[in-house]
N, C-alpha and C positions, 0 to 999 in steps of 0.2 A: 472481398476479392479473393483472398487466399483460399477460403473455404469453397468458393465456386470453382476455382482452378483445380482444387483437389477432386471435386466431384466430376469435373470434365476429364480428368486424367486419373483413372483408378489405378491401384497397384497392379503391376504386371501380371501377377499370378491370380488376381481376382477375376473370375470368369463372369461374363454376361449371363443373364438368366437362361437364354436359349443354349448357350455353350455348356453351362453346368447341367442342364437337363439332359442334353445329348451325351455328355461324358458319363453321367450317372446311369443312363439307360444302357450304354455300351458296357459299362463296368458290371452292372447287374447281369446282363446277358453272358458276359465272359465267365463270371463266377458260377452261374447256373448251368450253362450249356457247354462251356469249353473245359473248365477245370477238371471235371470228372474224367475227361478223356485225354488229358495231357500226356500221361505216361504211355498210354497205348499208342497215341499218335507218334510219339518219339520213337518207340520201339519198332513200329511198323513203317516209319518214315513216310507217313501219308496223312493228309487232312481228308476226312470222309466227305464224299460229295454231298451228303445230307447236311453237314455243317456249313458247307459253302452256300447251299441253298438258303439256310437260315440267315447267313450273313447278308445275302441279297434281300431277304424279307425284312431284315432289321433296317436296311437302308444304308449300310456302311460301305457298300460296294459301288455307290454312285453319289458320294457326298456332295461334290461340287457340280454335278450335272444339273443344269437348270430343270425346274419342274416341268417346263414345256416339253422336255425330252424324256420325262419319266423319272428324273433324279430327285434328290433331296433338296436341291437348291441351297446348299450350305456354303460355307467359306472354306478357304484353305486351313484356317485355324481349327475349324470343326474336324477336318481330316486329321490334324496333328493330335488333338486331344483324344480322338477315337483310336488312333494307332497306339498312343500311350496307354490308354485303358486296356486295350486288348493285349498288349505286350506285357503288361503287369501280371497277366495270367499265362500267356504263351506267346513267345516271340515269333514262332513260326506263323501263327495266325496273324500276328501283327504285321509281318512283312508281306504276307499275301495281300492284305488290305492296303498297305502302304504303296506297293508297286501299282496296284489297281488305280489308286487315286492320284498319288503325287507324280507318277511317271506316265502311265498310259492315258488316263482320262485327262490329266493336265495337258499333255501334248496335243490330244485331239481338240480340246477346248480352244487352245491357243492357235493351232496351225491348220486345222482342217477346214476344208470348204464347207459350205452349207449342206451340199449334197452328202458329203462324208459324215457330217454331224448327224444328219437325218438317218443315215444308214446305221451308224455305229453307236451313238450315244444311248438310244433307247435299249439296245442290246446289252451294252455295258452296265446300264442301270438295272436290268432285269435278270440277266442270266449269264452273260459272257464275261469270262475272266480275261484280263489283259496282261501282256508281257512286253518287256522292253529289251530289244536284242542289239547290243552294241559290241560287247566283248568278243574277242577272238583269241586264238592260241598265241598269236604274236602281237596282240594289241590290247593289253590290259590297261595299265596306267597310261601307256602311249595310245590313247583311245582312237586316234585317227590314222593309225597305221593299218588300215583295213585292207583285207584281201578279198572279201566278198565282193563280187562284181555284179553290176546290173547293166545289161546291154539292151538298147532299144531295138524292138522288133515289131513293126507295125503298130498296133494299138496297145502293145504290151511292153513291159520290160522283162527280161529273162535273168533271173538271179542264180548265181552259182557261188557256192562257198559254204563255210561252216561257222557257226556261232557257239560259244562255250559259256558255261556258268550262267544260264538264263533262268532267273527266278520266275516261278509260276509256269515254267515250260510245260509241265505235265498236264496242267489244268487249263491253260489258256486257249481261247478261241481266236483271239486277235493279237498279232505281234507287230510291234513297231520295230522295223528292221532297218538298220543303217548299212548301206552298201555304196560302193563308189562307181560312178558312171564314167569317170575319166581319171584313171590312176595317176597319169602324169601331171594332173592339176593339183595333186596333194589334197589338202582338206577341202579345197574348193570344188572337188568332184564328188563329195559325199552327198548322198541323197537319202531321205527317209521314205520308207514305204509302209503301207498298211497291208499286212499279209494275213489272210485268213487261214485257219488251220487246214482246211480241205482243199486249198489251191494246189493244182497238180505240180509235182516236182518238189514239194515241201514235206519233210518228215521231222518228227521229234525223235532224237536219238537217245543216247545213254543218259540215264538219271544218275547223278553223282551220289555216292555214299559218304555222308559228311560227318564231321565232328559234332557240330551243333546245328540248331534250327533244322533238325532232321525231317520234320514233317513238311517243311517247305520244300517244294521240288526245285531242284537246280539241274537243268538239262542242257544237252547238246542239241543244236538245231542244224539240220542238213538241207541245203538248197542245191538240187540237181536239175538245173534247167527249170526252175520254178517260174511259172508265168504269172506276172502280176500286172493287172490293167494299168495303163497310164493314169487313169482316173484315181488310182490308189497312191499316187505320190502325195506325201504329206508335206505341205509347205512347197517351196520351189525346188526345182531340180538344181543341184549344186549347192543348196543352202542347208543340207542336212546337219552340217556341223553346228549351225546356229540352233536348230531344233534340239540337238543332243545336249549342247552346253547349257542352254537355258532350262531344259527339262531336268537335267542332273542337279542344277543349283537348287531347285525346289525339292528334288528327291532326297538331297542330303539332310534337309530339315526333317523329312520323314524318318530317315534312319536315326537322326538324333532323338526323335520321339520314341522310336522303338527301343533304343538303348536306355532312354530315360525311364520308360515303363519297366524294363528289366531291372535297372538299378533300384527303383522303388520297391519292386518285389523282393529283392535281396534284403533291403532294409526292413521291410515288413516281416519277413521270416526271421531275421536276426533278432528283432525286438521281441517277437512272440516266443521264440525259443529260449532266449536268455532269461526271460521272466519265468519260464517253466522249469528249466534245467537247474537242478540243485547239486551243489558240491560243497563239502565242508559245512553242511548243515544249513545252507541258505542258497537262494537263487543266484546264479552267476551274474545276473544283472546288478546285484548289490556290490560287486567288486569294482573298484574305481577303474582298473585297467580296461575292463569290459565296457564300462560306461563311456570311457574316452574313445574306444574303437567305434562304438555305435554312434557317438556324437560326430565323429569324423565322416562316417558314412552319410549321416543326415546332411552335413554341410556340403558334401559332394553332390548329393541328389538335388539339393536346393539350388546350387550353383548351375548344375546342368539344366534344371527346369527353367531358370531365368534366361539362359542363352537360347534354348529351344523356343520358348514362347516369344522372346524378343525377335528372333529371326522370322517366325511365322507372322507376328503382328506387322513387321516391316513389309513382308511380302503382300499381305492383304491391304496395307495402306498405300501400295504402289511406290514404296521407297526402295532405294538400293539395298540389297541384302546379301550380295555375293559373299562378302567377307564374313558376315555374321552367320551365314549358312555353313561355311567351312569351319568356323569356330565352334558352332554348336554340335556339328557332327563329330569333330575331333574330340571335344571335351566330353560329350555324353558317352561316346564309345569307350574312352579311357575310364570314366567314372563307373560305367557298367562293369568293366573287368575288375576294377579295384573293389567295388562293393560286393560282387559275386564271390571274389576270392576271400574277402573278409568274412562273408557269411559262412563259407565252408570252414574257415578257421574257427569261428565261434561255435559251429555245430560239432567240431571235433571229429572223432571217428565216424559219427553218424553222417556228417556232411560229405563224406567220401563215398557214401553208398547211394544206390538208386532208390532206396526206400524213402529218402528225404529229398525235398525239391531243389536244394541249393546246388547240387552237383550239376544238374541240368542247366541252371542259370549260368554257372561257370563255363560250361561248354558253349552255350548259346551266345555268350557275351563276346567271344573272340572275333566273330565275323564283323562286328561293328567297325573294327579298325582296318578292314580289308575292302569290303564292297562299297560301291558307289564312290570310289576315290579313297585310296589308302591314306593313312595318317600323314605320310610324307607328302602326298599330293595336296592335302589340306594345308599343311605348313607352307608349301610353295605358294599356294593361292593367297594365303594371308600375307606372306612376306612380300609378294608382288604388289599387293594393295598398299602396303605400308611404305615400301621402298621404291616403287615405280619400276 
């Protein structure tokens, strides 16, 4: 009985065969096709269009899209291990794929009409990049203090306003935009819209010059009387807050996976370097103080992996995962910063230069505690679940 139970419930970090094959194929692609260009992408603050095409060809830009719509027909967990594997090489590419899958495609799968799915899912699987536009200048953590307006006009809604800090803004063809149709109704006036890049009155504005994940575009969006067909309302009018909240809950697991991959990269580099670097006649990995630092990094990474995988498994199982998503996002982002910082320390002076990879990991790690809900917002979510 005990043996049968163990077989039915494998260890959390043991992947099913299809999951392992998918992870390994993404990892091999990342090593061969992304790693040679990481520094160039960081310096130029751009992911080449040719690389994005390769990501579509690999199937990682439509992981959960059913095969009937041209996608890979995978699970949410496949998305998570894919983002982790990419972020182990470059967190900018990791977040491009993360936003595509856990925010944009996830929202379309859950809330779109069949006509909307028929129009957008095949494109998102084949060539269209997606973006998720919620944040504004006055509504960061206070996500529903939106100023972007949507006014009904015949068969259209007319959108006016500005969005800030939108990931994938430079590359995206489809934007999920949150706007209010009735400001006096508060969050009950918020509505989600499917906005195509070439819709009149919509432009992509300034691209931010960032500390980290520089190759990932972060842009301003401008809506100047942008006409969006009523048929492009995602979900129900006035229920956009529900679309936003439930999508972000899953997106946080994706950010956890991104930060997990980054933390694993820091550990990988630290192990490799400390075995090679010699001081006082021997490798610094032979010094107990260094061994203890590496061991703590490994403990951190394993802990983060357990929380990320657990949250993703809960989501796929249809179980409640709100608290676990907040926990994994918070923990993995803090682990990424600690591990990246320790890797810089272990590399010494070399770690502070751009000729070695760990300084970039250190810059890339910081965003994990900020976007898709700050650390304080995650703590608030967790505390509410515990205390009511």
